[in-house]
N, C-alpha and C positions, 0 to 999 in steps of 0.2 A: 496758434501755438500750443495749446494745451490738448487739442485734438491729435496734433502730432505726437506730444509727449506721451499720451496714452495709447497711440497706435488706433485711434479711431476715425472713422469717417465723421465728416462734418458738412451741416448745412447750415450756413449761418444767415438768418433772417432779419438781422440787426438793422436798424435805420437810425441814423444820424438824427439828433434831436427830437425825437418820437418822444410821446407819452404814453403811459398805459393806456392800451386801446384795445378792448377786446375783438373789434373788428379785424384787428391785424391777424390775428391767429387763424390759419387755415387748416382744413382737414385733407387738402387733396395731394398728400405727400405719396410717392411712390414706393415708400417703405414705412415702416413703424420704428420710430426712434426708440432706444433703449434709455435716454438720458436726454432732457430738455433743461437748457437752462434760460432763467428769465432775469434780466437785468434793467430795471426801470427805476424811476424816482427821482434821480437828480434834476432832470428836465421839468418836470412836474412841480418840484422844490423851486426852480428857479423863476417859473411862470406865478408862483405865489400861490399855488394850489394848497389847501388847507389840509393838514393829516388824515382828516376823515373822508374828504374827498378822493385823496389818493388811493387810501385804504379800500374804498368801495369800487374804483376801478381796477384796482390790483385784484380784488377778490373776483370781480367778474372776468379778467384775463386768467387767472388760475382755472377757473371753473371751465373756461373754454379751452385751455391747453390739456387739462385733465380728460375731458370729454374729446378732443381731438386724437389725443395721442396716448390714451390708456393702452398698456400699464406702463408707459416710461416712468421712470422715476424724474421728479422735478427740484431743480435746485434753483433757488430764488437767491439771487445776489443783491444786498442793500445797496444803495449808494457809496461811491467811493468817497474818501476824503476830498475835500475842496478848499482852496485856499481862502475862498470867500464866505466860508461856513462859519468862520469864528466872528464876524461882524456882518451878520445878515442884514440887507435892506430894513428900514423901519418897516414894521407891520408884518414881516415875513417870520415865522416861527423858526427855531432852530432844525437843521436838517436833521439833527438825531432824533428828533418827534417823528418826522417822516420816516426815517430808517426802522424806528420802532414801531410804527403803525404798519409797514409792510411786513415785518418780521412777525407781528402778531398775527396778521392774515394767512400767511405763508403757512406758519405752524399749524393753525386752526383748519387748514385745509391739508395737512399731512404732507407738505413740502418741507425739504433739508432748507436750512436758510444759512447763508454765508454771511458774515459781516463785511460789508465792503469797505466799511471805514480801517479795518484792519488788513486789507489785502495790499495795498501800496501804502508805505509809511509817509506820513505828513511831513514830506520834504519837497519844498518847491522845486528842487532839482531832479526830480523824478516825473514831472509833469511839464508838458509844452506852454500850458497857459495858465496852471493853476486848477485847472479842470479835468483835462485830458493826457492820461500817462503818455511819456515818451517811451523811447526803446528800454531805457532801465527800469523804468516805471512798471511796463508789462513784462519784463523779466521777473521783477518782484512779486507781479500779480501771479505769473505762472506758477512760480516756487510755492506760493502761498494756497494756491486753488489746488495744484497737485497734490501737496500736503493733505488739504481737507477732504479731498475725494479719496485719497489713498486710506486716510485716518477712518472716515466714517460712511463710505459710500460703496467704493469700489471693492476692498478687501474684504 
């Protein structure tokens, strides 16, 4: 939806259920992208990884993205709101701590950061299952991302 709204070509290499994993970043594209978005962290959190561990793998992913796709701009989207984040299972840190760790690493590496918690309102009616946005949720995300890009990156 975002690529269509911006009139851009898109190569989506997203994998449902994936964690931050530097090995997933490939260099063998037939083109040099202008923009790369990285959106991970919610699965890392749901599997109980500590913010420091998430930050470490996030840093490795972003280093690999930069090396593979220089001089593309890199935008990191922190995890979206989740219905279960208000009462995390025992022993799990708040998702906000993982978001903050990802944002710190991304900024330190010169990436733009979009706060995923603000992209789709925290309303269960905008999510299929409290984690994955539905069509209305994705429409809200498109509006927020488009505004973010127009404001800070594209214009």
